[in-house]
GUBA-371597 format. One record per residue (C-alpha): residue number from 1; z, x, y. Coordinates in steps of 0.2 Angstrom, whole numbers, plus 5000, padded with zeros to 4 digits. Example, Ala and Ser with C-alpha at 12.3 -4.5 7.8 and 13.67 -1.06 7.14 Angstrom:
<sites>
nr = 1 Z = 5039 X = 5062 Y = 4978
nr = 2 Z = 5036 X = 5068 Y = 4995
</sites>
This chain:
<sites>
nr = 1 Z = 5002 X = 4904 Y = 4973
nr = 2 Z = 4986 X = 4915 Y = 4970
nr = 3 Z = 4990 X = 4930 Y = 4961
nr = 4 Z = 4980 X = 4949 Y = 4962
nr = 5 Z = 4984 X = 4962 Y = 4949
nr = 6 Z = 4986 X = 4982 Y = 4953
nr = 7 Z = 4978 X = 4996 Y = 4945
nr = 8 Z = 4996 X = 4997 Y = 4935
nr = 9 Z = 4999 X = 4983 Y = 4918
nr = 10 Z = 5009 X = 4968 Y = 4925
nr = 11 Z = 5012 X = 4975 Y = 4943
nr = 12 Z = 5007 X = 4961 Y = 4954
nr = 13 Z = 5003 X = 4955 Y = 4972
nr = 14 Z = 5009 X = 4937 Y = 4974
nr = 15 Z = 5001 X = 4928 Y = 4989
nr = 16 Z = 5011 X = 4911 Y = 4995
nr = 17 Z = 5005 X = 4898 Y = 5006
nr = 18 Z = 5012 X = 4893 Y = 5021
nr = 19 Z = 5012 X = 4878 Y = 5028
nr = 20 Z = 5014 X = 4879 Y = 5047
nr = 21 Z = 5015 X = 4865 Y = 5060
nr = 22 Z = 5024 X = 4865 Y = 5077
nr = 23 Z = 5041 X = 4873 Y = 5071
nr = 24 Z = 5035 X = 4888 Y = 5062
nr = 25 Z = 5030 X = 4887 Y = 5044
nr = 26 Z = 5038 X = 4885 Y = 5025
nr = 27 Z = 5032 X = 4893 Y = 5009
nr = 28 Z = 5036 X = 4890 Y = 4992
nr = 29 Z = 5044 X = 4910 Y = 4991
nr = 30 Z = 5051 X = 4907 Y = 4970
nr = 31 Z = 5048 X = 4894 Y = 4957
nr = 32 Z = 5054 X = 4897 Y = 4939
nr = 33 Z = 5042 X = 4889 Y = 4929
nr = 34 Z = 5029 X = 4898 Y = 4937
nr = 35 Z = 5032 X = 4914 Y = 4933
nr = 36 Z = 5033 X = 4914 Y = 4913
nr = 37 Z = 5016 X = 4914 Y = 4912
nr = 38 Z = 5014 X = 4927 Y = 4926
nr = 39 Z = 5022 X = 4938 Y = 4914
nr = 40 Z = 5039 X = 4937 Y = 4926
nr = 41 Z = 5055 X = 4932 Y = 4919
nr = 42 Z = 5060 X = 4915 Y = 4926
nr = 43 Z = 5081 X = 4922 Y = 4930
nr = 44 Z = 5085 X = 4935 Y = 4939
nr = 45 Z = 5102 X = 4941 Y = 4936
nr = 46 Z = 5103 X = 4951 Y = 4956
nr = 47 Z = 5096 X = 4949 Y = 4972
nr = 48 Z = 5098 X = 4965 Y = 4983
nr = 49 Z = 5093 X = 4964 Y = 5006
nr = 50 Z = 5090 X = 4981 Y = 5012
nr = 51 Z = 5089 X = 4983 Y = 5030
nr = 52 Z = 5080 X = 5000 Y = 5035
nr = 53 Z = 5075 X = 5009 Y = 5051
nr = 54 Z = 5057 X = 5013 Y = 5053
nr = 55 Z = 5052 X = 5030 Y = 5046
nr = 56 Z = 5065 X = 5026 Y = 5030
nr = 57 Z = 5060 X = 5029 Y = 5015
nr = 58 Z = 5070 X = 5023 Y = 4999
nr = 59 Z = 5066 X = 5028 Y = 4980
nr = 60 Z = 5059 X = 5032 Y = 4968
nr = 61 Z = 5076 X = 5022 Y = 4960
nr = 62 Z = 5075 X = 5015 Y = 4941
nr = 63 Z = 5088 X = 5011 Y = 4926
nr = 64 Z = 5084 X = 5024 Y = 4912
nr = 65 Z = 5094 X = 5008 Y = 4900
nr = 66 Z = 5095 X = 4991 Y = 4905
nr = 67 Z = 5079 X = 4993 Y = 4917
nr = 68 Z = 5077 X = 4982 Y = 4930
nr = 69 Z = 5062 X = 4971 Y = 4934
nr = 70 Z = 5061 X = 4967 Y = 4954
nr = 71 Z = 5052 X = 4955 Y = 4964
nr = 72 Z = 5050 X = 4963 Y = 4981
nr = 73 Z = 5047 X = 4952 Y = 4998
nr = 74 Z = 5045 X = 4958 Y = 5015
nr = 75 Z = 5056 X = 4947 Y = 5030
nr = 76 Z = 5054 X = 4958 Y = 5044
nr = 77 Z = 5042 X = 4971 Y = 5047
nr = 78 Z = 5030 X = 4982 Y = 5036
nr = 79 Z = 5031 X = 4994 Y = 5021
nr = 80 Z = 5020 X = 5003 Y = 5009
nr = 81 Z = 5027 X = 5000 Y = 4993
nr = 82 Z = 5025 X = 5008 Y = 4978
nr = 83 Z = 5028 X = 5008 Y = 4959
nr = 84 Z = 5026 X = 5023 Y = 4948
nr = 85 Z = 5024 X = 5017 Y = 4927
nr = 86 Z = 5037 X = 5026 Y = 4920
nr = 87 Z = 5033 X = 5017 Y = 4901
nr = 88 Z = 5026 X = 5030 Y = 4888
nr = 89 Z = 5015 X = 5017 Y = 4877
nr = 90 Z = 5006 X = 5011 Y = 4894
nr = 91 Z = 4988 X = 5015 Y = 4899
nr = 92 Z = 4991 X = 5019 Y = 4916
nr = 93 Z = 5009 X = 5031 Y = 4912
nr = 94 Z = 5013 X = 5043 Y = 4926
nr = 95 Z = 5001 X = 5036 Y = 4936
nr = 96 Z = 5005 X = 5023 Y = 4954
nr = 97 Z = 5000 X = 5011 Y = 4964
nr = 98 Z = 5004 X = 5007 Y = 4982
nr = 99 Z = 5002 X = 4995 Y = 4995
nr = 100 Z = 5007 X = 4985 Y = 5010
nr = 101 Z = 5017 X = 4973 Y = 5011
nr = 102 Z = 5022 X = 4963 Y = 5028
nr = 103 Z = 5033 X = 4950 Y = 5036
nr = 104 Z = 5016 X = 4940 Y = 5043
nr = 105 Z = 5006 X = 4941 Y = 5024
nr = 106 Z = 5019 X = 4929 Y = 5014
nr = 107 Z = 5015 X = 4941 Y = 5000
nr = 108 Z = 5027 X = 4949 Y = 4985
nr = 109 Z = 5027 X = 4962 Y = 4972
nr = 110 Z = 5032 X = 4959 Y = 4954
nr = 111 Z = 5038 X = 4978 Y = 4948
nr = 112 Z = 5042 X = 4975 Y = 4929
nr = 113 Z = 5057 X = 4984 Y = 4920
nr = 114 Z = 5049 X = 5002 Y = 4913
nr = 115 Z = 5044 X = 5007 Y = 4934
nr = 116 Z = 5052 X = 5017 Y = 4945
nr = 117 Z = 5050 X = 5008 Y = 4964
nr = 118 Z = 5051 X = 5012 Y = 4982
nr = 119 Z = 5045 X = 5009 Y = 4999
nr = 120 Z = 5041 X = 5019 Y = 5017
nr = 121 Z = 5045 X = 5008 Y = 5031
nr = 122 Z = 5030 X = 5009 Y = 5043
nr = 123 Z = 5036 X = 4997 Y = 5054
nr = 124 Z = 5054 X = 4994 Y = 5056
nr = 125 Z = 5067 X = 4986 Y = 5057
nr = 126 Z = 5061 X = 4981 Y = 5039
nr = 127 Z = 5074 X = 4968 Y = 5029
nr = 128 Z = 5066 X = 4968 Y = 5011
nr = 129 Z = 5072 X = 4956 Y = 4998
nr = 130 Z = 5073 X = 4962 Y = 4979
nr = 131 Z = 5076 X = 4950 Y = 4963
nr = 132 Z = 5081 X = 4959 Y = 4951
nr = 133 Z = 5083 X = 4955 Y = 4932
nr = 134 Z = 5095 X = 4965 Y = 4927
nr = 135 Z = 5112 X = 4971 Y = 4936
nr = 136 Z = 5115 X = 4987 Y = 4945
nr = 137 Z = 5120 X = 4997 Y = 4930
nr = 138 Z = 5126 X = 5015 Y = 4939
nr = 139 Z = 5130 X = 5023 Y = 4924
nr = 140 Z = 5111 X = 5023 Y = 4920
nr = 141 Z = 5103 X = 5022 Y = 4940
nr = 142 Z = 5091 X = 5037 Y = 4940
nr = 143 Z = 5080 X = 5042 Y = 4956
nr = 144 Z = 5062 X = 5050 Y = 4954
nr = 145 Z = 5059 X = 5063 Y = 4967
nr = 146 Z = 5045 X = 5055 Y = 4981
nr = 147 Z = 5038 X = 5071 Y = 4983
nr = 148 Z = 5033 X = 5078 Y = 4966
nr = 149 Z = 5018 X = 5085 Y = 4967
nr = 150 Z = 5014 X = 5080 Y = 4950
nr = 151 Z = 5010 X = 5062 Y = 4958
nr = 152 Z = 5006 X = 5066 Y = 4974
nr = 153 Z = 5010 X = 5049 Y = 4981
nr = 154 Z = 5000 X = 5045 Y = 4997
nr = 155 Z = 5015 X = 5037 Y = 5008
nr = 156 Z = 5006 X = 5037 Y = 5022
nr = 157 Z = 5019 X = 5045 Y = 5032
nr = 158 Z = 5019 X = 5044 Y = 5051
nr = 159 Z = 5032 X = 5057 Y = 5050
nr = 160 Z = 5044 X = 5066 Y = 5040
nr = 161 Z = 5053 X = 5054 Y = 5031
nr = 162 Z = 5072 X = 5048 Y = 5034
nr = 163 Z = 5082 X = 5050 Y = 5018
nr = 164 Z = 5097 X = 5047 Y = 5010
nr = 165 Z = 5103 X = 5063 Y = 5002
nr = 166 Z = 5100 X = 5055 Y = 4982
nr = 167 Z = 5084 X = 5051 Y = 4987
nr = 168 Z = 5081 X = 5071 Y = 4992
nr = 169 Z = 5087 X = 5074 Y = 4974
nr = 170 Z = 5075 X = 5066 Y = 4965
nr = 171 Z = 5071 X = 5070 Y = 4946
nr = 172 Z = 5055 X = 5076 Y = 4943
nr = 173 Z = 5041 X = 5068 Y = 4936
nr = 174 Z = 5044 X = 5079 Y = 4920
nr = 175 Z = 5063 X = 5077 Y = 4918
nr = 176 Z = 5059 X = 5056 Y = 4922
nr = 177 Z = 5046 X = 5057 Y = 4908
nr = 178 Z = 5058 X = 5065 Y = 4895
nr = 179 Z = 5068 X = 5048 Y = 4897
nr = 180 Z = 5058 X = 5037 Y = 4889
nr = 181 Z = 5064 X = 5023 Y = 4898
nr = 182 Z = 5048 X = 5012 Y = 4891
nr = 183 Z = 5058 X = 5016 Y = 4871
nr = 184 Z = 5073 X = 5007 Y = 4881
nr = 185 Z = 5064 X = 4992 Y = 4885
nr = 186 Z = 5062 X = 4988 Y = 4867
nr = 187 Z = 5080 X = 4986 Y = 4865
nr = 188 Z = 5084 X = 4974 Y = 4875
nr = 189 Z = 5072 X = 4961 Y = 4867
nr = 190 Z = 5061 X = 4948 Y = 4876
nr = 191 Z = 5066 X = 4943 Y = 4895
</sites>
């Protein structure tokens, strides 16, 4: 596995090798013993899979308490995947990074707890799986406005995005920053 950092500390691209033959390919997409050395927990509490049409934008989601780290993999299609740093003590607090993930690449993205996460489907339908370090806690579930002008995220939109009602009503950057998500991370202890 090849690991590449992004502009945000702890947000990593994980390149897995694919072993091909006449039948197709096989890839080791997860091995618990490799992850702790990268700052990724070796245990996940939940796994979700989404299926989205081209032009769908999901996010930017985070949990105010019980923050979730996410290991994201695209199984079909292509997405513009975005992470926003909500950790107040981070040198990149309030900054974002974006990468293109697609089924052909065999690349996963690790987004640590304390970051908001979302994606825009560039080529659909897209099937995306997320391994999560904490279970969904609906009482702490929050959404950051995908189009907040303070963040000015380049989603590489090819058309107006298809959004859920929840994602249309996201918090502004100022509202999300006031939640102090990073302080909640310290309450949880090591992961």
